[in-house]
Backbone as JSON Lines, residues from 0, in Angstrom:
{"i":0,"aa":"X","n":[-7.24,9.61,20.45],"ca":[-6.04,8.93,20.88],"c":[-4.91,9.1,19.86]}
{"i":1,"aa":"X","n":[-5.24,9.07,18.57],"ca":[-4.21,9.26,17.56],"c":[-4.06,10.75,17.28]}
{"i":2,"aa":"X","n":[-2.85,11.15,16.92],"ca":[-2.59,12.55,16.58],"c":[-3.29,12.9,15.27]}
{"i":3,"aa":"X","n":[-3.4,14.19,15.01],"ca":[-3.99,14.65,13.75],"c":[-3.15,14.15,12.58]}
{"i":4,"aa":"X","n":[-1.84,14.14,12.74],"ca":[-0.95,13.62,11.69],"c":[-1.28,12.18,11.37]}
{"i":5,"aa":"X","n":[-1.48,11.38,12.41],"ca":[-1.77,9.97,12.23],"c":[-3.13,9.79,11.54]}
{"i":6,"aa":"X","n":[-4.1,10.56,11.93],"ca":[-5.43,10.48,11.3],"c":[-5.33,10.84,9.81]}
{"i":7,"aa":"X","n":[-4.55,11.87,9.48],"ca":[-4.35,12.24,8.07],"c":[-3.68,11.09,7.32]}
{"i":8,"aa":"X","n":[-2.67,10.49,7.93],"ca":[-1.95,9.39,7.29],"c":[-2.87,8.19,7.06]}
{"i":9,"aa":"X","n":[-3.67,7.86,8.05],"ca":[-4.61,6.74,7.91],"c":[-5.59,7.02,6.77]}
{"i":10,"aa":"X","n":[-6.14,8.21,6.75],"ca":[-7.1,8.55,5.69],"c":[-6.45,8.5,4.32]}
{"i":11,"aa":"X","n":[-5.21,8.99,4.21],"ca":[-4.5,8.96,2.93],"c":[-4.24,7.53,2.47]}
{"i":12,"aa":"X","n":[-3.84,6.68,3.4],"ca":[-3.56,5.28,3.06],"c":[-4.86,4.57,2.64]}
{"i":13,"aa":"X","n":[-5.94,4.82,3.35],"ca":[-7.22,4.2,2.98],"c":[-7.7,4.71,1.62]}
{"i":14,"aa":"X","n":[-7.5,5.99,1.36],"ca":[-7.85,6.55,0.06],"c":[-7.06,5.85,-1.05]}
{"i":15,"aa":"X","n":[-5.76,5.7,-0.82],"ca":[-4.92,5.04,-1.82],"c":[-5.28,3.57,-1.99]}
{"i":16,"aa":"X","n":[-5.79,2.95,-0.93],"ca":[-6.13,1.53,-1.01],"c":[-7.23,1.27,-2.03]}
{"i":17,"aa":"X","n":[-8.14,2.19,-2.19],"ca":[-9.19,1.93,-3.19],"c":[-9.07,2.79,-4.43]}
{"i":18,"aa":"X","n":[-8.1,3.69,-4.49],"ca":[-7.93,4.55,-5.67],"c":[-6.7,4.24,-6.5]}
{"i":19,"aa":"X","n":[-5.79,3.39,-5.98],"ca":[-4.52,3.22,-6.68],"c":[-4.19,1.76,-6.94]}
{"i":20,"aa":"X","n":[-3.21,1.6,-7.83],"ca":[-2.59,0.31,-8.12],"c":[-1.2,0.66,-8.65]}
{"i":21,"aa":"X","n":[-0.34,-0.32,-8.85],"ca":[0.97,0.02,-9.41],"c":[0.88,0.76,-10.75]}
{"i":22,"aa":"X","n":[-0.21,0.56,-11.48],"ca":[-0.4,1.25,-12.76],"c":[-1.18,2.55,-12.64]}
{"i":23,"aa":"X","n":[-1.83,2.74,-11.52],"ca":[-2.65,3.94,-11.31],"c":[-2.21,4.61,-10.01]}
{"i":24,"aa":"X","n":[-1.48,5.71,-10.17],"ca":[-0.93,6.41,-9.01],"c":[-1.64,7.74,-8.82]}
{"i":25,"aa":"X","n":[-1.51,8.3,-7.62],"ca":[-2.1,9.6,-7.33],"c":[-1.02,10.52,-6.77]}
{"i":26,"aa":"X","n":[-1.21,11.79,-7.01],"ca":[-0.28,12.79,-6.5],"c":[-0.74,13.33,-5.16]}
{"i":27,"aa":"X","n":[0.16,14.02,-4.5],"ca":[-0.14,14.61,-3.2],"c":[-1.31,15.57,-3.32]}
{"i":28,"aa":"X","n":[-1.32,16.37,-4.37],"ca":[-2.38,17.37,-4.53],"c":[-3.76,16.73,-4.6]}
{"i":29,"aa":"X","n":[-3.89,15.66,-5.36],"ca":[-5.19,14.98,-5.46],"c":[-5.64,14.46,-4.1]}
{"i":30,"aa":"X","n":[-4.73,13.82,-3.39],"ca":[-5.09,13.27,-2.08],"c":[-5.44,14.41,-1.12]}
{"i":31,"aa":"X","n":[-4.6,15.44,-1.1],"ca":[-4.83,16.57,-0.18],"c":[-6.15,17.26,-0.48]}
{"i":32,"aa":"X","n":[-6.44,17.49,-1.76],"ca":[-7.69,18.16,-2.13],"c":[-8.9,17.29,-1.78]}
{"i":33,"aa":"X","n":[-8.82,16.01,-2.07],"ca":[-9.93,15.11,-1.8],"c":[-10.2,14.98,-0.31]}
{"i":34,"aa":"X","n":[-9.14,14.89,0.48],"ca":[-9.28,14.69,1.92],"c":[-9.31,15.99,2.71]}
{"i":35,"aa":"X","n":[-9.15,17.12,2.02],"ca":[-9.12,18.43,2.66],"c":[-8.05,18.48,3.75]}
{"i":36,"aa":"X","n":[-6.83,18.13,3.31],"ca":[-5.66,18.09,4.18],"c":[-4.61,19.02,3.58]}
{"i":37,"aa":"X","n":[-3.85,19.76,4.4],"ca":[-2.8,20.62,3.86],"c":[-1.77,19.81,3.05]}
{"i":38,"aa":"X","n":[-1.56,20.21,1.8],"ca":[-0.68,19.49,0.88],"c":[0.75,19.29,1.37]}
{"i":39,"aa":"X","n":[1.44,20.38,1.78],"ca":[2.83,20.21,2.22],"c":[2.95,19.28,3.45]}
{"i":40,"aa":"X","n":[1.98,19.38,4.34],"ca":[1.97,18.53,5.52],"c":[1.76,17.07,5.12]}
{"i":41,"aa":"X","n":[0.82,16.84,4.22],"ca":[0.55,15.49,3.74],"c":[1.77,14.93,3.01]}
{"i":42,"aa":"X","n":[2.46,15.76,2.24],"ca":[3.65,15.31,1.51],"c":[4.69,14.74,2.47]}
{"i":43,"aa":"X","n":[4.89,15.41,3.6],"ca":[5.86,14.92,4.59],"c":[5.41,13.59,5.19]}
{"i":44,"aa":"X","n":[4.12,13.45,5.45],"ca":[3.61,12.2,5.99],"c":[3.8,11.07,4.98]}
{"i":45,"aa":"X","n":[3.51,11.34,3.71],"ca":[3.66,10.31,2.68],"c":[5.13,9.93,2.49]}
{"i":46,"aa":"X","n":[6.03,10.89,2.61],"ca":[7.46,10.58,2.54],"c":[7.87,9.65,3.68]}
{"i":47,"aa":"X","n":[7.36,9.93,4.87],"ca":[7.67,9.1,6.03],"c":[7.12,7.68,5.83]}
{"i":48,"aa":"X","n":[5.9,7.58,5.34],"ca":[5.3,6.27,5.08],"c":[6.06,5.52,3.99]}
{"i":49,"aa":"X","n":[6.52,6.24,2.98],"ca":[7.29,5.63,1.89],"c":[8.63,5.12,2.4]}
{"i":50,"aa":"X","n":[9.31,5.93,3.22],"ca":[10.6,5.51,3.8],"c":[10.45,4.24,4.64]}
{"i":51,"aa":"X","n":[9.27,4.06,5.21],"ca":[9.03,2.88,6.05],"c":[8.32,1.76,5.3]}
{"i":52,"aa":"X","n":[8.31,1.86,3.98],"ca":[7.75,0.82,3.1],"c":[6.28,0.51,3.35]}
{"i":53,"aa":"X","n":[5.53,1.53,3.73],"ca":[4.09,1.36,3.94],"c":[3.28,1.96,2.79]}
{"i":54,"aa":"X","n":[3.94,2.76,1.98],"ca":[3.39,3.36,0.77],"c":[4.47,3.25,-0.29]}
{"i":55,"aa":"X","n":[4.07,3.06,-1.54],"ca":[5.03,3.0,-2.65],"c":[4.93,4.28,-3.46]}
{"i":56,"aa":"X","n":[6.01,4.63,-4.13],"ca":[5.98,5.83,-4.96],"c":[6.89,5.65,-6.17]}
{"i":57,"aa":"X","n":[6.57,6.42,-7.19],"ca":[7.36,6.47,-8.41],"c":[7.6,7.94,-8.7]}
{"i":58,"aa":"X","n":[8.85,8.29,-8.99],"ca":[9.18,9.68,-9.3],"c":[9.01,9.93,-10.79]}
{"i":59,"aa":"X","n":[8.89,11.2,-11.14],"ca":[8.83,11.57,-12.53],"c":[7.46,12.08,-12.95]}
{"i":60,"aa":"X","n":[7.33,12.42,-14.25],"ca":[6.1,13.03,-14.74],"c":[4.87,12.12,-14.62]}
{"i":61,"aa":"X","n":[5.06,10.83,-14.7],"ca":[3.93,9.9,-14.53],"c":[3.98,9.22,-13.17]}
{"i":62,"aa":"X","n":[4.68,9.85,-12.26],"ca":[4.86,9.27,-10.93],"c":[3.69,9.55,-10.01]}
{"i":63,"aa":"X","n":[3.9,9.22,-8.79],"ca":[2.89,9.43,-7.76],"c":[2.97,8.35,-6.7]}
{"i":64,"aa":"X","n":[1.99,8.35,-5.85],"ca":[1.94,7.4,-4.75],"c":[0.9,6.33,-5.03]}
{"i":65,"aa":"X","n":[1.15,5.13,-4.51],"ca":[0.21,4.02,-4.66],"c":[0.5,2.99,-3.59]}
{"i":66,"aa":"X","n":[-0.41,2.04,-3.45],"ca":[-0.19,0.94,-2.53],"c":[0.05,-0.33,-3.33]}
{"i":67,"aa":"X","n":[1.16,-0.97,-3.06],"ca":[1.45,-2.26,-3.67],"c":[0.63,-3.32,-2.93]}
{"i":68,"aa":"X","n":[0.66,-4.52,-3.41],"ca":[-0.05,-5.61,-2.73],"c":[0.52,-5.8,-1.32]}
{"i":69,"aa":"X","n":[1.83,-5.67,-1.19],"ca":[2.47,-5.79,0.12],"c":[1.98,-4.68,1.05]}
{"i":70,"aa":"X","n":[1.91,-3.44,0.54],"ca":[1.43,-2.32,1.35],"c":[0.0,-2.56,1.82]}
{"i":71,"aa":"X","n":[-0.84,-3.07,0.93],"ca":[-2.25,-3.31,1.25],"c":[-2.43,-4.37,2.34]}
{"i":72,"aa":"X","n":[-1.48,-5.29,2.42],"ca":[-1.59,-6.39,3.37],"c":[-0.9,-6.12,4.71]}
{"i":73,"aa":"X","n":[-0.4,-4.91,4.87],"ca":[0.2,-4.54,6.16],"c":[-0.92,-4.24,7.16]}
{"i":74,"aa":"X","n":[-0.71,-4.56,8.43],"ca":[-1.72,-4.18,9.42],"c":[-1.73,-2.65,9.6]}
{"i":75,"aa":"X","n":[-2.9,-2.11,9.85],"ca":[-3.03,-0.67,10.03],"c":[-2.16,-0.19,11.2]}
{"i":76,"aa":"X","n":[-1.86,-1.05,12.13],"ca":[-1.0,-0.73,13.27],"c":[0.33,-0.14,12.82]}
{"i":77,"aa":"X","n":[0.87,-0.66,11.71],"ca":[2.17,-0.18,11.23],"c":[2.1,1.29,10.8]}
{"i":78,"aa":"X","n":[0.99,1.69,10.21],"ca":[0.81,3.1,9.82],"c":[0.77,3.96,11.08]}
{"i":79,"aa":"X","n":[0.01,3.52,12.06],"ca":[-0.11,4.26,13.32],"c":[1.25,4.39,13.99]}
{"i":80,"aa":"X","n":[1.97,3.3,14.09],"ca":[3.28,3.32,14.75],"c":[4.31,4.13,13.97]}
{"i":81,"aa":"X","n":[4.2,4.14,12.66],"ca":[5.12,4.92,11.83],"c":[4.97,6.41,12.11]}
{"i":82,"aa":"X","n":[3.76,6.86,12.29],"ca":[3.51,8.29,12.48],"c":[3.56,8.69,13.95]}
{"i":83,"aa":"X","n":[2.87,7.96,14.81],"ca":[2.79,8.34,16.23],"c":[3.79,7.61,17.12]}
{"i":84,"aa":"X","n":[4.44,6.59,16.59],"ca":[5.39,5.82,17.39],"c":[4.69,4.68,18.12]}
{"i":85,"aa":"X","n":[5.44,3.64,18.44],"ca":[4.84,2.48,19.11],"c":[4.32,2.8,20.51]}
{"i":86,"aa":"X","n":[4.84,3.86,21.12],"ca":[4.41,4.2,22.48],"c":[2.97,4.71,22.54]}
{"i":87,"aa":"X","n":[2.36,4.97,21.39],"ca":[0.96,5.4,21.38],"c":[0.08,4.33,22.04]}
{"i":88,"aa":"X","n":[0.52,3.08,22.01],"ca":[-0.26,2.0,22.6],"c":[0.18,1.67,24.03]}
{"i":89,"aa":"X","n":[1.18,2.38,24.55],"ca":[1.66,2.04,25.89],"c":[1.88,3.25,26.8]}
{"i":90,"aa":"X","n":[2.03,4.44,26.26],"ca":[2.31,5.62,27.08],"c":[1.11,5.97,27.96]}
{"i":91,"aa":"X","n":[1.36,6.64,29.03],"ca":[0.31,7.06,29.95],"c":[-0.68,7.98,29.23]}
{"i":92,"aa":"X","n":[-1.95,7.7,29.39],"ca":[-2.99,8.49,28.73],"c":[-3.03,9.93,29.25]}
{"i":93,"aa":"X","n":[-2.55,10.15,30.47],"ca":[-2.47,11.49,31.04],"c":[-1.13,12.16,30.77]}
{"i":94,"aa":"X","n":[-0.21,11.41,30.17],"ca":[1.1,11.96,29.87],"c":[2.07,11.95,31.04]}
{"i":95,"aa":"X","n":[1.73,11.21,32.09],"ca":[2.62,11.15,33.26],"c":[3.81,10.25,32.96]}
{"i":96,"aa":"X","n":[5.01,10.68,33.33],"ca":[6.21,9.9,32.98],"c":[6.41,8.65,33.83]}
{"i":97,"aa":"X","n":[5.76,8.55,34.99],"ca":[6.01,7.41,35.87],"c":[4.84,6.42,35.93]}
{"i":98,"aa":"X","n":[3.88,6.54,35.06],"ca":[2.72,5.65,35.06],"c":[3.13,4.26,34.57]}
{"i":99,"aa":"X","n":[2.73,3.24,35.31],"ca":[3.0,1.84,34.94],"c":[2.05,0.96,35.72]}
{"i":100,"aa":"X","n":[2.11,-0.33,35.49],"ca":[1.27,-1.27,36.24],"c":[1.61,-1.23,37.73]}
{"i":101,"aa":"X","n":[2.88,-0.99,38.04],"ca":[3.32,-0.92,39.44],"c":[2.98,0.43,40.07]}
{"i":102,"aa":"X","n":[2.91,1.47,39.26],"ca":[2.63,2.82,39.74],"c":[1.59,3.46,38.82]}
{"i":103,"aa":"X","n":[0.34,2.97,38.85],"ca":[-0.66,3.42,37.88],"c":[-1.23,4.8,38.17]}
{"i":104,"aa":"X","n":[-1.54,5.53,37.09],"ca":[-2.25,6.8,37.21],"c":[-3.74,6.48,37.45]}
{"i":105,"aa":"X","n":[-4.56,7.47,37.76],"ca":[-5.98,7.2,38.02],"c":[-6.74,6.57,36.85]}
{"i":106,"aa":"X","n":[-6.27,6.73,35.63],"ca":[-6.96,6.19,34.47],"c":[-6.27,4.97,33.86]}
{"i":107,"aa":"X","n":[-5.21,4.51,34.49],"ca":[-4.37,3.47,33.91],"c":[-5.14,2.2,33.53]}
{"i":108,"aa":"X","n":[-5.9,1.68,34.44],"ca":[-6.58,0.4,34.19],"c":[-7.58,0.51,33.04]}
{"i":109,"aa":"X","n":[-8.41,1.55,33.07],"ca":[-9.4,1.73,32.0],"c":[-8.71,2.01,30.65]}
{"i":110,"aa":"X","n":[-7.67,2.83,30.68],"ca":[-6.94,3.15,29.45],"c":[-6.26,1.91,28.89]}
{"i":111,"aa":"X","n":[-5.72,1.08,29.77],"ca":[-5.04,-0.14,29.34],"c":[-6.02,-1.05,28.59]}
{"i":112,"aa":"X","n":[-7.2,-1.23,29.13],"ca":[-8.21,-2.08,28.48],"c":[-8.59,-1.51,27.12]}
{"i":113,"aa":"X","n":[-8.82,-0.21,27.06],"ca":[-9.18,0.45,25.81],"c":[-8.06,0.3,24.78]}
{"i":114,"aa":"X","n":[-6.84,0.59,25.21],"ca":[-5.69,0.52,24.3],"c":[-5.43,-0.88,23.79]}
{"i":115,"aa":"X","n":[-5.56,-1.86,24.67],"ca":[-5.36,-3.24,24.25],"c":[-6.38,-3.65,23.19]}
{"i":116,"aa":"X","n":[-7.63,-3.23,23.37],"ca":[-8.67,-3.52,22.38],"c":[-8.37,-2.84,21.05]}
{"i":117,"aa":"X","n":[-7.95,-1.59,21.13],"ca":[-7.61,-0.84,19.92],"c":[-6.4,-1.46,19.22]}
{"i":118,"aa":"X","n":[-5.41,-1.85,19.98],"ca":[-4.23,-2.5,19.41],"c":[-4.61,-3.8,18.73]}
{"i":119,"aa":"X","n":[-5.5,-4.56,19.33],"ca":[-5.97,-5.8,18.71],"c":[-6.66,-5.51,17.37]}
{"i":120,"aa":"X","n":[-7.49,-4.47,17.35],"ca":[-8.22,-4.15,16.1],"c":[-7.27,-3.72,14.99]}
{"i":121,"aa":"X","n":[-6.4,-2.77,15.27],"ca":[-5.51,-2.26,14.21],"c":[-4.35,-3.2,13.95]}
{"i":122,"aa":"X","n":[-4.11,-4.13,14.86],"ca":[-3.04,-5.1,14.67],"c":[-3.45,-6.27,13.81]}
{"i":123,"aa":"X","n":[-4.73,-6.59,13.81],"ca":[-5.22,-7.75,13.06],"c":[-5.74,-7.38,11.68]}
{"i":124,"aa":"X","n":[-6.33,-6.21,11.55],"ca":[-6.93,-5.82,10.27],"c":[-5.9,-5.16,9.37]}
{"i":125,"aa":"X","n":[-5.9,-5.59,8.12],"ca":[-4.97,-5.0,7.15],"c":[-5.56,-3.71,6.59]}
{"i":126,"aa":"X","n":[-4.71,-2.95,5.96],"ca":[-5.14,-1.73,5.29],"c":[-6.25,-2.05,4.29]}
{"i":127,"aa":"X","n":[-6.07,-3.11,3.52],"ca":[-7.07,-3.5,2.51],"c":[-8.4,-3.86,3.15]}
{"i":128,"aa":"X","n":[-8.37,-4.58,4.26],"ca":[-9.61,-4.98,4.93],"c":[-10.37,-3.76,5.45]}
{"i":129,"aa":"X","n":[-9.66,-2.84,6.05],"ca":[-10.31,-1.65,6.6],"c":[-10.83,-0.77,5.47]}
{"i":130,"aa":"X","n":[-10.05,-0.62,4.4],"ca":[-10.5,0.18,3.25],"c":[-11.75,-0.42,2.64]}
{"i":131,"aa":"X","n":[-11.79,-1.74,2.54],"ca":[-12.98,-2.41,1.99],"c":[-14.2,-2.15,2.86]}
{"i":132,"aa":"X","n":[-14.02,-2.19,4.17],"ca":[-15.14,-1.93,5.08],"c":[-15.61,-0.49,4.98]}
{"i":133,"aa":"X","n":[-14.68,0.44,4.87],"ca":[-15.04,1.85,4.76],"c":[-15.87,2.09,3.5]}
{"i":134,"aa":"X","n":[-15.42,1.55,2.36],"ca":[-16.16,1.77,1.11],"c":[-17.46,0.99,1.09]}
{"i":135,"aa":"X","n":[-17.47,-0.2,1.66],"ca":[-18.67,-1.03,1.68],"c":[-19.77,-0.37,2.52]}
{"i":136,"aa":"X","n":[-19.37,0.27,3.59],"ca":[-20.34,0.9,4.48],"c":[-20.69,2.32,4.02]}
{"i":137,"aa":"X","n":[-20.18,2.73,2.87],"ca":[-20.52,4.02,2.3],"c":[-19.89,5.21,3.01]}
{"i":138,"aa":"X","n":[-18.86,4.95,3.79],"ca":[-18.16,6.03,4.46],"c":[-17.12,6.62,3.52]}
{"i":139,"aa":"X","n":[-16.81,7.85,3.71],"ca":[-15.73,8.42,2.9],"c":[-14.56,8.75,3.82]}
{"i":140,"aa":"X","n":[-13.37,8.62,3.27],"ca":[-12.18,8.88,4.06],"c":[-11.95,10.36,4.07]}
């Protein structure tokens, strides 16, 4: 359901959630190498997240990206919406321009239920909560 860009952004944010602090920053290269993501592509995603105050950064020789306490407490939904747009939770799953409750596509009802559940999950859980679950369960981003 999420674009590849969004998945890369989520993984990068989760990586930063357990690897960084305002005193400990990471560069694009480290994140890209660790996550096996193209560096220039990831750099653009991180710039977009930074512009939307979902990731923090410091320029210069000791600079890099990190998550502030405010960034960590944002719902994961904001990362998704920043990259894929808010319509990811409302657009027709088949891509039809006229799909709605009044004029539903064949998958509308099932997709609506799925999307609402997904929106509830990413809307309630913070970046920090999800990162903690990922590391606690031994998963790697």
